[in-house]
N, C-alpha and C positions, 0 to 999 in steps of 0.2 A: 811802706812810705813812711819815712820818719819826717817829721813836720818841722817847717822852717822856724827857728828861733833866734837867726840870727839879728833880726831888729829889735830885741829885746834889751832893756838898758840895763836891767840887772839879772843875776842869776838866781837870787832868794831873796825874798824881802819877808822879814819877821813881822809878823802883823800882832800887834799887842804886846809890843816892846817895852811897854810901862810897865804891865803887869807882873805879879810875882815870879810867875813861870818865864815870861817873856825875857825878864832881865837876865835870868839864869843862862837861856839861851844867847843872848848878847854877850854876855859874860865868856860864855865857851866861844862862841865865834871870834871874839877879838883876841881869845889867846890861841886859838887853832887855826885859823883861817886868815891871814894877812890878805886885805882886798885886793892884791894882785893874784892871791892864788883862787878867791871865789869872790865875785863881784858883788856884793850883799848890802842890802839897805835895811833901814828899821821904820816900822809903819804903826801909828796909832792916832787917837785924836786929837792930842794936844801937842802942836811942835815945841813948845817949851820945855814939856816934860822930857820928850824924845831929846833933844840937847842936853838936858841935865843926865839922862842915861849915858849918853854918850862920854860926857866928861866923867862919870862915876866909874865907868868902865875901862877907860883910856880907850875910847874905841878910835880908831884912825880916823883923820880928818875927812879921808875921802869916800867915808861911808855915810851914804845920804840919810837925811829924815825926810820919809813921806807922810804927809796927812792923809790917814782914811778913818772912816768912821762908819759902822754898820747902818747908822741912820742915814747917811748920804751916800746914796747910789752912784752919782758920780765920782765920787772920791774913790769908792773900791773898784769901780771900772777903770779908772786910771791907774791905779797899784797894780790889777790883774793884768790890764794890757803892757804892763812894761816890766813884767819879771817873767823868769822860766817858771818859778816855783815859789808860791805863797806857803810860807809856813804859819801857821795860825795856831797861836795859843788862847784865842778869844772865845772861852765857854761861859754857860752852857751852849753848846753849840746848837741845840734846837731853839734857843733865844736869839742867838746872834750868827748863825752860820748860813741860813738858809739862801740868802743873795750871794753869798760868797761862793758857793758851792756851784749855784747856777752860772754866775760868772766865768768861774774857771771851766767848769763842762763846756759850755757854748763857744769859748775862747781859745782853747786849746792849752792853757795854762796849767801845768801840774799843781799840785796841791798836797800836803800833809798836815794833819792835825792830831790832838791827842784825846779824839771822842772815846767815851765811854758809854754811849747811848744808844743800844741797838735799836730801839724805836725809831729814833731819826734817822739812824742809817737804813734800815729798811725803807722808809719814806724816800729817802735821797736816791738809792739804788733804785727804785721803781721812778722817780721823777727823772732823774739825769744821766741813767747808765749810757741810754742811746745818744746822747747828746756829746758824753765825753768820748764813746767809741769814734764817733764821726769826726770830732774836733782832735782826737788824739791826746787829750788830757787825760794824765793818770791822777785821778783822786785816790790819796792812800791814807784813810783812816786807822785812828788806833796807833800810832807811831810814838807812843810813850811806855808805861811801864805795864800800862793795858794797850797793847797786847804782844808787845814785840817780844819778849824773852819767852812769852809761852807759844806764839805763834811760829818763831823761827825754832825754838826749841823743840817743838814737834815735827817740823820740818827737817831739821839736823838728824834728828832720831831714823826720821824714815829714810833718810839719803845713808846713813851707816847700815841701816837694816837692808837696803838695796844691795849694798856693798857685801854684807855678811852672808846674807840667805839667798837673795837676789829677787826679794819682794819686799814689800812694805809688811807693817804690822796693822793688824785690825782691832788691837785693843791697846789704848794707852792712858795711863794715869799721871797726870801732872800732879806732884806734890811740893808743896812750898815747905823746904827743910828747914831754911832758916831765913828770917827777915828781921832787918832792926831799920824802923824809920817810920814816918807818918805819912797819911793820906793827905792830899794837898786840899784846900779850900775849894778848888775848882771841882776836884772829884765829888767833894760833898755836895757842892751846888748842883752838879749834873744829876746825881741820885735825885736830889730831891724834886729838881724839875722834871724828870724822868717819872717821879711816882705821883706828883700833881697830875701829870699827863695822862698818867694809868688810871687815876681816879676818877678822871674826867670825861674819860674815853673807853668803853669796853674793847674796842678793838686793838687799842694800844697794850692794853694788859694781855691780850691774846698773843699779841708779837713778842712782848718780854717774855711770856712762858713759853713759846716755842724756840726749842734749840735749834731750829732750821729755818728762821726767820730770816736768815740772809742769804739763803739758798734757793732762789725762785725755782719753783718747779720741781724742787729736788726734796723729798723727805728721806731719810736714811732709816739707820735701826733706831729700836729702842735706847734711849740714853739714860744712864742714872741721875737722879737728883743732886745728889751731894749735899744735901740740904740738914742732915741729922749726923752728930757725931757718930764714929764707929770705931771699933778695933779693927785694926789690918792684920792679921797673922803675919802676912809675908814681910810686912815691912816693922814687926814687932812696935807698934806705936799706935797710939789712939789718933784718928785724924777727924779736924772739924771742918763744918763748910767754911769756904774760903770767900771773901764778899766781891772778888773781881771775877769769880768763875761764870757769873750771869753774861758778862762781856767777852772774857777770853774763849770761852766755849764756842759762841755763836761765830766769832772770828775765824776760829780753827775748823770749824765745819764750813764755812765760806771758802777758808784756803782750798780745802779738799777739794769743793765744788769745781775753783777755779782752776786747781790743777788736773782737772778731768779726772777726779774722783781716784787720785794716784794713792791714796791712803786706803781704799777700798771703799764699795758700796756700802758696807754693813759698818764701817768704822765707829768704834765707840769711845768715846772721851770725857773725862769728867776731871777736876779739879778740888782738892782740897789742901788743908795744911795740917803736917804733923803738929803733935802737941804732947807726944813722949809716950813712955809705957805706964802701967800701972795706975793706982789709984788718984796720983797728982796728974797725970797725962789726961785721965778722964773728966777729972774737976775740969780741969783747963780747958780741954774742948767742949763740955757743957757752958762753961764761961763764954768763950768766941761765940759757940752758937746763939748766945742769947744776949748779945753785945748789939745795942742799937744807936750807940753814939755817933755813926757818922751821920745816920739821918735825922739827929736830933738837933735843937737849937744850939749844943753846947759842942758840935762839931766845927773844926775850922772854918772860918771865913774865907770868902774870896780874896785873894791879895795878901792873906796871912799865910806865914810857913816857917818852919824850922830855922834857927840859925844856922850860920856857915860852919859851925863847929859839929853841930847836930847833925847837919848835911853829909859833912866828911865822916863821920863816925858810922854813918849807916851802910847796908848791904843787903843783898840777897841771895839765897841761894835755893834751887827750883831744882828737881829731879824730874825726867820723865820715863816710865817705865813701860816698855811694850812688850807685849807678848802675842803669841799665835800659837796654840797648842804649847807643844813643849820648846817653841823659840822663844828666848828672852833676850832682851837687851835694855839697858839703862844708859842715858846722858844726864848732864847737869849742866847747868845755866846759872852762871854766878855774875854778879856785877858788886863793883865798889860804888860806895854813897848811898845816900837816902832812896830807895826807889822813887817814892813819888814825886822827887823834886830833881835831886841831882842827877840821878841816874836819868830821867825822863828826858831834862834837857838836853843831854849829851846824844840819848836817842833820835830824837827827833829831827836834831841838828845834822847828826850823820846820815839819816834817812833823806832829808833835803838834799844834802851835799852828794849823795850817792845816785839821786835821780839827775843831777846835774853834770856829775864827772865821770860815773862809771859806765858810760856806754848802754845805760839798761836798755835792752830792745822791746821791752813792754810795750803793748799797743796802748791806746785810749780806753777808758773805761774805769769803774770804780773797785778797786783793790784792796788787799790785805798785805802786809808786809811779805810774806812768804812767796806767795806768787809772783809779786810785782818785784821784789830785788833778791830774794833768796841768799844763795851764797856770796854774793856780791856785797851786800848789807852785812853778812855775818862776818866777813873779812874785814871790814872797816870797823865794826863794833869790837873786835880784838884788838884791832892795831891801835885804835884811838880811842876807845870810852871805857876801857879797863872793863871789859867782859871777857867772860871767857866759856867757850862750849867744850865739854868734854866727854870723850867716853867713858864710863864709870868701871 
């Protein structure tokens, strides 16, 4: 049964449009989606600032400004009831996202965010999965650099494996081969909020440490930790812990779970970053492993970010090496622009557009990007967002 959205005023509302990442989403939509192609609006606490953003990014006059504030439930309700998809950049989500997810889940409104907070996601699944299933709301977490390139990268690899071998591969290594860019102030704030919650509550810490925290009722094979530097013969490189593995691995196991364990009951996945061979590679791997700057007070603040030039000079290049005994396959996922801001704003915008425009038949529930949008989102990211998915 498809839900009726004909009474909705907007296709997409960008909530948090005056924040750093929100502005980048607005800039992207203004450039790529004239309002006659996608009926979108912008939302935030301050009407005047929203008007300024419209002027600053040459946004079409027909794009409306909607006042919405996480402290004002009626304003959130009004926003949710008037749109098909809420695109929210207002994090940390554990501080500002609870009511919004609840309202979307209950009213049948689709939702995309940039969440990298597994303990909060675990809580939201527990609280709102049933309501989202009932209303038809597709709640899709982690639609930015965490975790779209990784989640869709593994999905793409497994589709290629099915074509080549007739089945998926049970062991996959995600390795960041190259990356230039900074993590956002929002990412740093989310990390700090998550650590504060974990120190205050042992249950939260338990959820954070469990690779299957987002797969209720299912625990798969023992997973590698990926938290110490190691030399990997097969790649002729040292590998260091990758800061986003804690969220990406959880999302990928949830995707496998939601796809009916398509990657296998004993699917094993880990994620690290290459630092190169030899002594230099080893020294760099050790330095990466001991870097705590993101969680310190020296890290970026919410609302801060790199300049346009820095964003445009950024890139990412990630490989996914799958194996099953003698069968091996490697794919790569690459993106232009700084991953934490430039690429992220494009990914979340395309995820929202995909839910509205691509006849995605996914039923209501709390999803990850691969089972929710799969091929359709990959096609879109290649066509519009400067990303590539290739067999190596």
